[in-house]
C-alpha positions as CSV (number, residue, x, y, z in Angstrom):
1,X,0.0,0.0,0.0
2,X,1.4,3.4,-1.1
3,X,2.1,5.7,1.8
4,X,0.6,9.3,1.7
5,X,4.0,11.0,1.1
6,X,4.7,8.8,-1.9
7,X,1.3,9.4,-3.3
8,X,1.8,13.2,-3.1
9,X,5.3,13.0,-4.5
10,X,4.1,11.0,-7.5
11,X,1.5,13.7,-8.3
12,X,4.2,16.4,-8.1
13,X,6.5,14.4,-10.4
14,X,3.7,13.9,-12.9
15,X,3.0,17.7,-12.9
16,X,6.6,18.3,-13.8
17,X,6.9,15.5,-16.3
18,X,3.7,16.6,-18.1
19,X,5.3,20.1,-18.6
20,X,2.7,21.9,-16.4
21,X,5.3,22.9,-13.8
22,X,9.0,23.5,-13.4
23,X,9.6,23.0,-9.7
24,X,7.1,22.3,-7.0
25,X,7.2,21.7,-3.2
26,X,4.5,20.6,-0.7
27,X,4.3,20.1,3.0
28,X,1.5,19.3,5.4
29,X,0.9,19.0,9.1
30,X,-1.7,16.9,10.8
31,X,-2.3,17.3,14.6
32,X,1.0,19.2,14.9
33,X,3.2,16.6,13.1
34,X,4.8,17.0,9.7
35,X,3.2,14.2,7.6
36,X,3.9,15.3,4.0
37,X,7.2,16.6,2.8
38,X,7.7,16.2,-0.9
39,X,9.1,18.0,-3.9
40,X,9.9,17.6,-7.6
41,X,11.4,19.4,-10.6
42,X,13.9,22.1,-11.0
43,X,14.7,25.2,-8.9
44,X,16.5,26.7,-11.9
45,X,16.2,25.6,-15.6
46,X,19.4,27.1,-16.7
47,X,21.7,25.4,-14.2
48,X,19.4,22.4,-13.9
49,X,19.6,22.6,-10.1
50,X,16.8,20.5,-8.6
51,X,14.3,21.4,-6.0
52,X,14.8,19.9,-2.6
53,X,13.2,20.2,0.8
54,X,15.2,23.4,1.6
55,X,14.5,25.2,-1.7
56,X,13.0,28.6,-1.1
57,X,10.2,30.2,-3.1
58,X,8.8,33.7,-3.5
59,X,5.4,33.5,-1.8
60,X,3.6,36.4,-3.6
61,X,0.1,36.9,-2.0
62,X,0.7,34.1,0.5
63,X,2.7,36.8,2.2
64,X,-0.6,38.5,3.3
65,X,-1.5,35.6,5.6
66,X,1.9,35.7,7.3
67,X,1.5,39.5,7.7
68,X,-2.0,38.9,9.2
69,X,-0.6,36.4,11.8
70,X,1.9,39.1,13.0
71,X,-1.0,41.6,13.3
72,X,-3.1,39.1,15.3
73,X,-0.2,38.5,17.7
74,X,-0.2,42.3,18.5
75,X,-4.0,42.3,18.9
76,X,-3.8,39.2,21.1
77,X,-1.4,41.1,23.4
78,X,-3.6,44.1,23.6
79,X,-1.5,46.4,21.6
80,X,-3.8,46.7,18.7
81,X,-7.6,47.2,18.1
82,X,-9.0,46.0,14.8
83,X,-11.6,48.8,14.8
84,X,-9.3,51.6,15.7
85,X,-8.3,54.0,12.9
86,X,-4.9,53.2,11.3
87,X,-4.0,56.9,12.0
88,X,-4.2,56.2,15.8
89,X,-0.9,54.3,15.3
90,X,0.4,56.0,12.2
91,X,-0.8,59.7,12.3
92,X,0.4,60.6,8.8
93,X,-2.0,58.0,7.3
94,X,-5.0,60.2,8.0
95,X,-4.0,62.4,5.0
96,X,-6.5,63.0,2.2
97,X,-9.6,61.5,3.8
98,X,-8.2,58.3,5.3
99,X,-8.8,59.2,9.0
100,X,-11.7,56.7,9.2
101,X,-9.8,53.8,7.7
102,X,-9.4,51.0,10.3
103,X,-7.1,48.0,10.9
104,X,-10.2,45.8,10.0
105,X,-10.5,47.7,6.7
106,X,-6.8,47.0,6.0
107,X,-7.1,43.3,6.7
108,X,-10.2,43.0,4.4
109,X,-9.1,45.2,1.5
110,X,-11.5,48.0,2.2
111,X,-9.2,51.0,2.9
112,X,-9.7,52.5,-0.6
113,X,-6.0,52.6,-1.7
114,X,-5.5,49.5,-3.9
115,X,-3.5,51.8,-6.3
116,X,0.2,52.2,-6.2
117,X,1.6,55.6,-5.2
118,X,2.9,58.1,-7.9
119,X,6.3,57.3,-9.2
120,X,6.1,53.7,-8.0
121,X,9.0,51.6,-9.3
122,X,11.4,48.9,-8.2
123,X,13.5,51.4,-6.2
124,X,10.5,52.6,-4.3
125,X,9.2,49.1,-3.7
126,X,12.5,48.2,-2.1
127,X,12.7,51.4,0.1
128,X,10.5,50.9,3.1
129,X,10.5,54.5,4.4
130,X,9.9,55.9,0.9
131,X,7.1,53.6,0.0
132,X,5.3,54.0,3.3
133,X,5.5,57.8,3.1
134,X,4.1,57.6,-0.4
135,X,1.3,55.2,0.7
136,X,0.3,57.5,3.6
137,X,-0.1,60.3,1.1
138,X,-2.5,58.5,-1.2
139,X,-6.1,59.7,-1.7
140,X,-8.7,56.9,-1.3
141,X,-10.7,55.9,-4.4
142,X,-13.8,55.5,-2.2
143,X,-14.8,56.1,1.4
144,X,-12.9,53.6,3.5
145,X,-15.1,50.6,4.4
146,X,-17.7,51.0,1.7
147,X,-16.1,49.0,-1.1
148,X,-13.7,46.0,-1.5
149,X,-10.9,45.9,-4.0
150,X,-7.7,43.8,-3.7
151,X,-4.9,45.8,-2.2
152,X,-2.1,43.9,-4.0
153,X,0.9,45.6,-2.4
154,X,-0.5,48.4,-0.2
155,X,-2.0,45.7,2.1
156,X,1.5,44.8,3.3
157,X,2.8,48.3,3.7
158,X,-0.2,49.6,5.6
159,X,-0.1,46.7,8.1
160,X,3.6,46.4,8.2
161,X,4.1,50.1,9.1
162,X,1.3,49.9,11.7
163,X,3.2,47.0,13.3
164,X,6.4,49.0,13.2
165,X,4.7,52.0,14.8
166,X,3.2,49.9,17.5
167,X,6.0,47.5,18.3
168,X,9.1,49.4,17.2
169,X,10.5,46.6,15.2
170,X,10.2,46.1,11.4
171,X,7.9,43.3,10.4
172,X,11.0,41.5,9.1
173,X,12.5,41.4,12.6
174,X,9.1,40.8,14.3
175,X,8.5,37.8,12.1
176,X,11.8,36.3,13.0
177,X,11.7,36.9,16.7
178,X,8.1,36.4,17.5
179,X,7.0,33.7,15.0
180,X,10.0,31.9,13.6
181,X,12.1,31.6,16.8
182,X,9.0,30.8,18.9
183,X,7.9,28.0,16.6
184,X,11.3,26.6,15.4
185,X,10.7,27.9,11.8
186,X,14.0,28.2,10.0
187,X,13.1,29.4,6.5
188,X,10.5,32.1,6.5
189,X,11.6,35.7,5.6
190,X,10.4,39.2,4.8
191,X,13.6,40.1,3.2
192,X,15.8,37.1,2.5
193,X,19.3,37.1,4.1
194,X,22.3,37.0,1.7
195,X,23.1,33.4,2.8
196,X,19.7,32.2,1.6
197,X,20.1,33.7,-1.9
198,X,21.5,30.6,-3.5
199,X,18.5,28.5,-2.3
200,X,15.8,30.6,-3.9
201,X,14.1,29.1,-6.9
202,X,14.2,31.1,-10.1
203,X,10.7,32.3,-11.2
204,X,9.4,32.0,-14.7
205,X,6.3,33.5,-16.3
206,X,3.8,31.3,-18.1
207,X,3.5,32.3,-21.8
208,X,1.3,35.3,-22.1
209,X,1.3,36.3,-18.5
210,X,3.0,39.8,-19.0
211,X,0.4,40.5,-21.8
212,X,-2.4,39.4,-19.5
213,X,-1.2,41.8,-16.8
214,X,-0.9,44.6,-19.3
215,X,-4.7,44.4,-19.7
216,X,-5.1,45.1,-16.0
217,X,-4.3,48.8,-16.3
218,X,-0.7,48.3,-15.3
219,X,1.7,50.9,-16.8
220,X,4.5,49.6,-19.0
221,X,7.2,50.1,-16.3
222,X,5.2,48.6,-13.4
223,X,7.3,46.1,-11.3
224,X,4.6,43.5,-11.5
225,X,4.2,43.7,-15.3
226,X,7.1,41.1,-15.6
227,X,6.7,39.6,-12.1
228,X,9.3,36.9,-12.7
229,X,12.0,39.3,-13.8
230,X,11.3,41.7,-10.9
231,X,11.1,39.1,-8.1
232,X,14.2,37.3,-9.4
233,X,16.2,40.5,-8.6
234,X,18.5,40.1,-5.5
235,X,17.4,43.6,-4.3
236,X,13.7,42.6,-4.4
237,X,14.3,39.3,-2.7
238,X,16.1,41.2,0.1
239,X,13.4,43.9,0.4
240,X,10.6,43.9,2.9
241,X,7.4,43.5,0.9
242,X,4.8,42.0,3.2
243,X,2.0,42.0,0.6
244,X,3.8,39.9,-1.9
245,X,7.5,39.3,-1.2
246,X,7.9,36.6,1.5
247,X,10.6,34.1,0.8
248,X,9.8,30.6,2.3
249,X,9.8,26.9,1.7
250,X,6.8,24.6,2.1
251,X,8.0,23.1,5.4
252,X,8.2,26.5,7.0
253,X,4.9,27.9,5.6
254,X,3.1,24.7,6.6
255,X,4.6,25.0,10.1
256,X,3.4,28.5,10.4
257,X,-0.1,27.3,9.6
258,X,0.2,24.3,11.8
259,X,0.2,26.7,14.8
260,X,-3.1,28.2,13.5
261,X,-4.5,24.6,12.9
262,X,-3.6,23.8,16.5
263,X,-5.8,26.8,17.7
264,X,-2.7,28.8,18.4
265,X,-0.4,26.1,19.8
266,X,2.4,24.1,18.2
267,X,4.8,21.7,20.1
268,X,3.6,23.2,23.4
269,X,4.3,26.8,22.4
270,X,1.2,29.0,22.4
271,X,1.4,32.0,20.0
272,X,-2.2,32.9,19.9
273,X,-5.3,32.2,22.1
274,X,-8.0,30.0,20.6
275,X,-10.5,32.9,20.8
276,X,-8.1,34.9,18.6
277,X,-8.0,32.2,16.0
278,X,-11.8,32.1,15.9
279,X,-12.0,35.9,15.5
280,X,-9.4,35.8,12.7
281,X,-11.2,33.0,10.8
282,X,-14.7,34.4,11.2
283,X,-16.2,35.6,7.8
284,X,-16.4,39.3,7.5
285,X,-19.7,40.8,6.3
286,X,-19.7,41.8,2.7
287,X,-22.4,42.7,0.2
288,X,-22.0,41.7,-3.5
289,X,-22.3,45.3,-4.6
290,X,-19.3,46.1,-2.4
291,X,-16.9,43.8,-4.3
292,X,-14.9,45.4,-7.1
293,X,-12.5,42.5,-7.8
294,X,-13.2,39.6,-10.2
295,X,-11.3,36.9,-8.3
296,X,-12.5,37.9,-4.8
297,X,-12.5,35.1,-2.2
298,X,-14.4,35.4,1.1
299,X,-12.2,36.8,3.8
300,X,-11.8,36.5,7.5
301,X,-9.5,39.1,9.2
302,X,-6.5,38.9,6.9
303,X,-7.0,35.3,5.6
304,X,-9.0,33.9,2.7
305,X,-11.5,31.4,3.8
306,X,-12.3,27.9,2.5
307,X,-15.5,26.4,1.3
308,X,-15.8,28.3,-2.0
309,X,-14.1,27.3,-5.2
310,X,-10.5,26.3,-5.6
311,X,-8.2,24.2,-3.5
312,X,-10.1,24.6,-0.2
313,X,-13.6,24.1,-1.6
314,X,-14.0,21.0,0.5
315,X,-12.7,22.6,3.7
316,X,-15.2,25.2,4.9
317,X,-13.2,26.0,8.0
318,X,-9.9,26.6,6.2
319,X,-8.1,29.9,6.6
320,X,-5.0,31.0,4.7
321,X,-4.0,32.6,1.5
322,X,-3.5,31.9,-2.2
323,X,-1.0,33.5,-4.5
324,X,-0.1,33.1,-8.2
325,X,-1.0,29.4,-8.3
326,X,0.2,28.6,-4.8
327,X,-1.5,28.2,-1.4
328,X,-1.0,27.9,2.3
329,X,-3.7,27.4,4.9
330,X,-4.8,25.9,8.2
331,X,-8.0,24.1,9.1
332,X,-8.4,24.2,12.9
333,X,-11.5,22.0,12.7
334,X,-9.3,19.0,11.8
335,X,-5.8,20.1,12.8
336,X,-4.6,20.2,9.2
337,X,-2.1,22.7,7.7
338,X,-0.9,22.7,4.1
339,X,1.5,24.5,1.8
340,X,2.1,24.2,-1.9
341,X,4.8,26.3,-3.7
342,X,6.1,26.5,-7.2
343,X,8.2,28.7,-9.5
344,X,6.1,28.9,-12.7
345,X,3.9,31.9,-12.4
346,X,0.4,31.3,-13.6
347,X,-2.8,33.2,-13.0
348,X,-5.0,30.5,-14.4
349,X,-8.3,30.0,-12.6
350,X,-9.0,26.5,-13.9
351,X,-11.1,24.1,-11.9
352,X,-8.1,21.7,-11.6
353,X,-5.0,23.7,-11.5
354,X,-1.9,22.3,-9.8
355,X,-2.6,23.7,-6.3
356,X,-6.2,22.3,-6.4
357,X,-5.0,18.9,-7.6
358,X,-2.2,18.6,-5.1
359,X,-4.4,19.8,-2.2
360,X,-7.1,17.2,-3.1
361,X,-4.6,14.4,-3.4
362,X,-3.1,15.3,0.0
363,X,-6.5,15.4,1.7
364,X,-7.4,12.1,0.2
365,X,-4.1,10.4,1.0
366,X,-4.3,11.5,4.7
367,X,-8.0,10.5,5.0
368,X,-9.1,14.0,6.0
369,X,-12.9,14.4,5.9
């Protein structure tokens, strides 16, 4: 009888052999134990270097779930109120009609500044102080709280700067000291250290991806227009980009979510109270006419929720984040945590993309119902 890890690895290998992926990596925890740890394919096509368990990937929007966890730690310690104005912690943010925008609005993409600041380029994206100053000066496109549109990058700078103003540490340092060191996570970064550079998988766009992004009102020089080229740059990998730039491997991402799946506890270490997990995973009210984003997924406070379409459609209690064909999530109802990473960038929304297929095979192999 084939063991669960072999079943999952066989699917990963088939994805690569069929030409649908370049390099892939998956990890899963069940009841606090690592039960799936598998990979296949190449970290870099030019050098033909293979993916292994330590290979690091750019997490893209998966970064938002990690950022949310950091915010919930502050809230759990009484340093942050979800319904307090952002400007209570970051006074400059009140500029141009944003005084009513709250932490809850930021966690649920309702602040009203999904747009990038004027003059936004790679240099600004990698300069924390410059980009946060520019974000604080943005004028909202709608009254905060009244509409929902995905805050692709500004999500991370808003919440990351709030954390810095409240705690005094950068979110890069906070993540290492409060999450990674506490939970024994060795490979999860906002801003990869130089020694990790050689282990980061090289990204590649699927054919037509830049052209697809060009139809989304992105200017020709926008850093996300050619996402692979931009996020392969060493200076971008080293930058703090909490909305899209985390560097992580599947083992570490799954371990982060294993803490959430354990209702705040992993290996006897409590990072969040169970009540906080319940608050974070509760669906936030939203009306259909509020949503101004074609791929919107129901949200809790900073996490996307399961039970809809996609990889977590059979897990209504899941909470995590998806990003450019990848996913990480926790399901506290069954103690399950999962991470799937890859280096081929694809915005396909097919019913059986790689993330969905691997998630379903993992759930079936582990007998999760």
